[in-house]
C-alpha positions in Angstrom: -54.7 -59.2 1.9 -54.9 -58.9 -1.8 -57.0 -55.7 -1.3 -54.5 -54.2 1.0 -51.3 -54.5 -1.1 -52.4 -52.0 -3.8 -53.5 -49.7 -1.1 -50.1 -49.9 0.6 -48.2 -49.5 -2.8 -50.3 -46.5 -3.6 -49.7 -45.0 -0.2 -45.9 -45.7 -0.3 -45.6 -44.2 -3.9 -47.4 -40.9 -3.1 -45.9 -40.2 0.5 -43.1 -37.7 0.6 -40.6 -37.1 3.5 -41.2 -34.1 5.8 -39.3 -31.1 4.4 -36.2 -30.1 6.3 -35.9 -26.5 7.5 -33.1 -24.6 5.7 -31.1 -22.0 7.6 -31.7 -18.5 6.6 -28.5 -17.2 5.1 -29.2 -13.6 6.0 -29.4 -14.7 9.7 -26.1 -16.3 9.4 -24.5 -13.2 7.8 -26.0 -10.7 10.2 -23.7 -11.6 13.1 -20.6 -13.3 11.5 -18.5 -13.1 8.4 -19.0 -15.6 5.5 -16.6 -18.0 7.1 -18.0 -19.9 10.1 -16.1 -19.6 13.2 -15.8 -23.4 13.6 -14.0 -23.9 10.3 -11.9 -20.8 10.2 -8.3 -20.9 11.4 -6.5 -18.5 13.6 -4.6 -17.3 10.6 -7.7 -16.6 8.5 -9.2 -14.7 11.4 -6.1 -12.5 11.8 -6.0 -11.8 8.1 -9.7 -10.9 8.1 -9.2 -8.5 10.9 -6.1 -7.0 9.2 -8.1 -6.3 6.0 -10.9 -4.6 8.0 -11.1 -0.8 8.3 -10.8 0.9 11.6 -13.5 3.3 12.7 -12.3 6.8 12.3 -14.6 7.7 15.3 -12.5 5.3 17.5 -9.1 6.9 16.5 -9.2 10.0 18.8 -7.0 8.4 21.5 -4.4 7.1 19.1 -4.4 10.5 17.2 -3.6 12.2 20.5 -0.8 9.8 21.0 0.5 10.6 17.5 0.5 14.3 18.6 2.8 13.2 21.5 5.1 11.4 19.1 5.3 14.6 16.9 6.8 16.4 20.0 9.0 13.6 20.9 10.3 13.2 17.3 10.8 17.0 16.7 12.8 17.5 19.8 16.0 15.7 18.7 16.1 17.3 15.4 15.6 20.8 16.6 18.1 20.3 19.4 20.7 19.1 17.0 20.5 21.6 14.2 17.4 23.9 14.6 15.4 22.0 11.9 11.9 20.8 12.5 11.7 17.4 11.0 7.9 17.5 10.6 7.2 21.3 10.2 8.2 21.7 6.4 6.7 25.2 6.1 9.6 26.7 7.9 12.1 24.7 6.0 10.8 25.7 2.7 10.8 29.4 3.8 14.4 28.9 5.0 15.4 27.6 1.5 13.8 30.7 0.0 15.7 33.0 2.3 19.0 31.2 1.4 18.3 31.8 -2.3 17.5 35.5 -1.5 20.8 36.0 0.5 22.8 34.8 -2.5 21.6 37.9 -4.3 22.1 40.3 -1.4 24.7 43.0 -1.1 27.6 42.7 1.3 27.7 42.2 4.2 24.3 40.3 4.0 25.4 38.1 1.1 26.3 34.5 1.7 28.4 32.4 -0.5 27.9 28.8 -1.1 25.3 26.3 0.2 25.3 26.8 3.9 25.0 23.7 6.2 21.9 24.8 8.0 20.3 25.3 4.5 21.5 21.8 3.4 19.9 20.4 6.5 16.5 22.1 5.8 16.6 20.7 2.3 17.5 17.2 3.5 14.6 17.3 5.9 12.2 18.5 3.2 13.1 15.9 0.6 13.0 13.0 3.2 9.6 14.2 4.3 8.4 14.1 0.7 9.7 10.6 0.2 8.0 9.5 3.3 4.7 10.9 2.7 4.7 9.4 -0.8 4.3 6.0 0.9 0.6 7.0 1.3 0.2 5.8 -2.3 0.7 2.3 -1.0 -2.2 2.9 1.5 -4.4 4.0 -1.4 -4.0 0.6 -3.0 -4.2 -1.5 0.4 -6.9 0.7 1.9 -6.2 3.8 3.8 -8.0 2.7 6.9 -7.3 -1.0 6.8 -5.3 -2.3 9.9 -2.8 -4.0 7.6 -1.9 -0.6 6.1 -1.9 1.3 9.4 0.2 -1.3 11.3 2.7 -1.7 8.3 3.2 2.1 7.9 3.9 2.3 11.6 6.2 -0.5 11.6 8.2 1.2 8.8 8.4 4.2 11.1 9.8 1.9 13.8 12.6 0.8 11.4 13.3 4.5 10.4 13.6 5.5 14.0 16.0 2.6 14.7 18.1 3.7 11.6 18.1 7.3 13.0 19.4 6.0 16.3 22.1 4.0 14.7 23.3 6.7 12.5 23.2 9.4 15.0 25.2 7.2 17.4 27.7 6.3 14.6 28.2 9.9 13.7 30.0 10.7 16.9 28.2 14.0 17.4 26.6 15.3 20.5 23.2 15.8 19.0 22.9 19.2 20.8 23.9 22.4 19.1 24.9 25.3 21.2 24.7 27.9 18.4 22.7 28.1 15.3 25.8 28.8 13.2 27.4 25.6 14.4 24.7 22.9 14.2 25.3 19.3 15.2 24.4 16.5 12.8 26.5 18.2 10.0 28.2 15.0 9.1 26.8 12.7 6.4 25.8 10.3 9.2 24.2 13.0 11.2 22.3 14.3 8.1 21.2 10.8 7.6 19.6 10.7 11.1 17.7 13.9 10.3 16.5 12.4 7.1 15.2 9.1 8.7 13.4 11.2 11.3 11.8 13.5 8.7 10.7 10.5 6.7 8.8 9.1 9.8 7.1 12.4 10.1 6.0 12.2 6.4 4.4 8.8 6.9 2.6 9.9 10.1 1.3 13.0 8.3 -0.4 11.0 5.5 -1.8 8.4 8.0 -3.4 11.1 10.1 -4.9 12.8 7.1 -6.4 9.6 5.6 -8.0 8.5 8.8 -9.6 12.0 9.2 -8.0 12.7 12.5 -9.4 15.7 14.5 -5.9 16.9 14.6 -5.6 16.8 10.8 -2.2 15.3 9.9 -1.2 15.2 13.6 2.1 16.7 12.4 1.4 20.4 11.9 -1.0 21.9 14.4 -1.6 25.3 12.7 -5.1 24.4 11.6 -5.7 22.9 15.1 -4.9 26.2 16.7 -7.3 28.0 14.2 -10.1 25.6 14.9 -9.5 25.6 18.7 -9.7 29.3 19.2 -12.7 29.7 16.9 -14.6 26.9 18.6 -17.9 28.3 19.8 -17.5 26.1 23.0 -14.0 27.3 23.8 -15.0 29.0 27.1 -17.7 26.6 28.2 -17.4 25.0 31.6 -18.8 21.7 30.6 -17.2 19.0 28.5 -16.8 19.9 24.8 -15.2 17.2 22.6 -14.5 19.5 19.8 -12.4 21.7 22.1 -11.1 19.1 24.6 -9.7 16.7 22.0 -7.7 19.5 20.2 -6.5 20.8 23.6 -5.2 17.3 24.4 -3.5 17.0 21.1 -1.6 20.4 21.7 -0.7 19.3 25.2 0.6 16.0 23.8 3.1 17.8 21.6 4.4 19.9 24.6 4.7 16.8 26.8 6.4 14.8 24.0 9.0 17.5 23.3 9.6 17.8 27.1 10.2 14.2 27.8 12.4 13.7 24.6 14.7 16.7 25.6 14.9 15.2 29.1 16.1 12.0 27.7 18.5 13.7 25.2 20.2 15.6 28.1 20.5 12.4 30.2 23.4 9.9 29.9 21.3 8.0 27.3 22.0 10.8 24.8 20.6 11.0 21.3 20.9 7.3 20.7 19.0 6.4 23.8 16.4 9.1 22.9 15.8 7.7 19.4 15.8 4.2 20.8 12.9 5.2 23.1 11.1 6.7 20.1 11.3 3.4 18.3 9.8 1.5 21.1 7.0 4.3 21.3 6.3 3.7 17.6 6.1 -0.1 18.2 3.5 0.6 20.9 1.6 2.6 18.2 1.8 -0.2 15.7 0.3 -2.8 18.0 -2.3 -0.2 19.2 -3.7 0.0 15.6 -4.5 -3.7 15.9 -6.9 -3.1 18.8 -8.7 0.0 17.4 -12.4 -1.0 16.9 -13.4 -1.5 13.3 -16.3 -0.3 11.3 -19.4 -2.3 11.8 -20.2 -4.3 8.6 -23.7 -5.1 7.5 -22.9 -8.6 6.3 -26.3 -8.8 4.7 -25.4 -6.1 2.3 -22.0 -7.6 1.7 -23.7 -10.9 0.8 -25.8 -9.1 -1.7 -22.7 -7.4 -3.3 -23.3 -4.0 -1.8 -20.0 -2.2 -0.8 -20.1 -0.9 2.8 -16.6 0.4 2.9 -15.4 3.9 2.5 -12.2 5.3 1.2 -10.7 8.7 2.2 -8.4 10.6 -0.1 -7.4 14.1 0.5 -9.8 14.4 3.3 -12.8 13.7 1.2 -14.9 10.5 1.7 -15.4 8.7 -1.6 
């Protein structure tokens, strides 16, 4: 017994417990974000999703829907005062013509700032103010869901403001002659400004997500690309052609439906109220657009996997 005690003591002093296997952190980060699903709350998951970027390749359907909204939004403004709230090239040219008429000889000379020219200037300035909101997207992330949803919710509020001001203006919202436009009162011109601001926001959103329809507001470039597409006359499916055709068709369909509502008993207020509801659908839609697949192993090593788009260029 005296001989066995030292042996036991030596054995106890030199023995070590079996090492425990540590989980590989790269395996954990490959399929899930740093926070484990068991410990994260619903709020943290929602915030994580809102801060993620959407995948531009998955934005085709919502871009076509945006073209539909372009037609739907443009119809009330043109019906009221022959001003396109989103197509600012014509409004800018109209202001140039107004300046030229001031220097013309009688009977072509005009005196004063004509109401149609005032409406064109109102639309142009409101559009510029709306599209300047894109600077907020530059800070938040141009493709993050929180920016895309927030920008669209602002458009919802602007459409509601347009409906309210158009209704309170007491005007019909449908002009019979170019020389006698509707929305000539301050409240009517405010409705025009709110609609133009919504199109300014939509334009910068479409540009930043690199939509196949460009800004989804002005389709001039889309027409050029469509009729110069080498697959234009092919009988089989051609995404480069078919997507642009659906965008153009969306504008026509949106304008048709909007005018039909405008001529119904719902009138201009009802038409703009429907527009606010359609914008709300778009805001919720952004939350379900699939995001960019993130390599969490690279994120864990401090490698950035996000991309920022400014002015159509990937930085």
